N, C-alpha and C positions, 0 to 999 in steps of 0.2 A: 387622855382625850386627844384625838387627832386635831392638829391645827388646820383650820380651813380659813383661807384668806379671802378678802374681797378686793378686787381691783377698784380703786377709788374713782376711776373714770366713770364707773357705773353710777355713781352718786355725785358727779361733778357739780351739777346745779345746786344741790344742797350744800356741798363743801364751800362753794363760792359765797353762800349766804351765812353759814354758821359752821365752820370747819370742826370745831371741837364738839359742838352739839351733834353733828352728823357722825363723828367717830363714836360717840356714846350710843347713838341709835344702832350703829353697825354692831357694836359689842353686845348690845341688848338682844339683837336678833340671833346671836349665837356664833358670830365670827370671832376668831381669836387672833387674827393676823390681818395685815393689809399689804397691798402692793401699791406703791405710790404712782400717781399720775400728775406730777408737779409737787412743789414744796412750798406750801403756804406759810410755814414757820421756819425759823432758823434751826439748824440741826440739833443744837443742844436743847432747845425748847421743844422740838418735835419729839426727841427721844424721851424727855421727861413727861410730856403729855401722854404719849402712848403707854408708857409704863404705868402712869396713874390710872388710865382707863382700862388697861389690861389687854392691849393689842400689841402684837409683835410686828416689827417692820421687816418683812421677809424678802422684799424685792422692790424694784422700781422700773417702770417704763420711762426711761430717762432720755436725756439729750446727749446722744453719742457724739454730736458735733462739738460739744464742749466737755470733753472727757476729763480734763483736769479738775474742773469744778464738780463733776459728778463723783469722782474719786474722793475728793475732799468731803463732800456732803455725806456720801454713803458710809465712809469710814467713821465719821463723827456720830452718825445716827445709829450705826451698828447693823448695817445691811451688807451682805456680801454677794448680791446678785443684781444684775442690771439687764434690761431687755431692750433691744431695738424693736420698737412697737409696730413699725410699718415701713415698708420699702416696696419699690416696684421694679421688677426685673424687665428690661425692655428688649433685650436681645441676648444672644449667646455671649457676645463680647462684653456687654454690660454686666451680665451675670458673673463672668469670670473676674472682671475688675472688682465687682462688689464682694466676691468671696475673698479676694486678696486683701482688700481694704478692711473688711470686718475681722479677718484673722489677725491683722496687725493691731487693730483696736483691742481684740481679745487678749493678745499677748501682753499689752501694756496693763490691762486690767488684772490679768493673772498675776503679774508681778506684785500687785497690791492686794492679792488675796480675794479678788472679786471675779465671779464667773459671769460670762456674757452669754445670753441666749437670743435667739431670733424668734419673733412672734409672727405667725403667718396670717394672711387674709385669704381670700379666694383666688386672687389673680396669680399667685405663685403656682397654681396647679394647671395653668395653661401650658401647652407644649411648645417647646422651642422648635422652630422650623428646621434648624440646622441639624439637630441631633435626634429630634423626636421625643426627647425626655421632657418631663415636667420641669419647669424652672426651679421648683423647690428641691427636687432631687439633684439637679445639676449644680445648684448652689451648695448644698450640703456635702456633696461628694468632692467638692473642690476647696473646702476649708477644713482645717484640722479640728477634729472633735475635741481635742484638748483645750482649744481656745474659743470655739464657737459651739455652744450647745443649742438645743431646740426647745422652744416653748410652744407646743402645738395648741392652737385654738380649736377645740373639738368641733364646734359648729361650723367654722369656716373651712376646716378640712373636709367635713361632710358635704357642705354646700359646694365646695370646689370640685366635687366629683370623685374624690379619693375615698378608698376604703379606710375608715378611721382606724380600725383594729390592725389592719395590715400596716398602715403607716406608723403607728406607735410601736408595733413589733419591730419594724425595720430600723427605727431610730431609738430604740429604748435605752441604749447605752449612753446616749447624749441628751436624754430628757431628764432635767432636774425639776422642772415646773410644768404644770399643765393649766390651760384655761378651760374650766368647766363651763360650758355654754350649750344651750339646747335650742332646737328649732322644730317647728311643726312639720310633719311629713307633707301635708298638702300645700300649704302656702309658703313654707320656709320662713315663717315668722318666728321671732324670738319668743321663748317661753321659759318657764321655770325648769331648772335642771331636773331631769327625771320624768318630765311630762311630754317630751317630744320624741323625735326619731333618732337622736344621737345615741350611739352605743357607749354611753358614759361609763357604766360599771365594768363592762367588758374591757374597755380600753384601760381603765385605771388598774385593773387586775394585773396588767402586764408591767406596770411601773409603780409598784406599791411604795417605792421610795420617794416618788415625786411629790413635791408640794402642790396642793390643789389650790387654785385661785379661781373663784367664781367671778364671772364678768357678764354684764349685759349692756349692750350698746343702746343708743337712742335716748330720747327725752325722759326725764325722771317724772313719773307720775305715780298715782296710788297703785296701779297694776304692777309697775316695776318694783316698787317697794315690797309688794306682796310676793312677787316672783323671787326676789332675792331672799326673802325669809323662807319661802318654800324650798329653795335650792339648798340652803345650808341644812335645813331640817332633813331633806331627802338624803343628803350625803352623810349626815351624822347617823341616821337610821341604818344606813347600809354599810358604813365603814367603821364606826366606833365599836 
């Protein structure tokens, strides 16, 4: 069975009220792995809890600004992947500085057996006035793929005006993880994976090695719980 992870930011409201109960509900929906969005438990307790429930800790949207603490936690919990979850490129110069900075962070993580990826939103697909290139491409072209991987958020790539399939094809060799997320064609509203306009299966076919992580932003309500369950069911139906 393919491991499909849930980015726990999707259920942050419930995690804040009952973290362990939320993990059990996530497992009952059909997810077999999680990507962290914060650490409510000490690493040894987190590792033990996940093992008891049947969830693998595959990744973390972590605090790159406190990298030593991240290395310590991820090593103890048994995770070898961390993601910079958000950043904003403001100019050509800032993008170049950011590429150098994140490459240096990636080198340090690499020494500890941890891979670093960058997670996009829509802003990175704006064009730099100086070069005419999209900031996302400019950034990735100027940091070593050995040390900085890419975690494409499928919905935000699509909403950013980029061709998702072409983007994944272009960077397939540096994609270890993907965020499976969908939006409606008319309103661009978040919806269950497989029910919107994002070319999810076509993109995933290009990177069959990539770990799939489902994510949905916004407040947690009954619709989101239903969407998260539909998402994992859709992926299992089409990938297992």
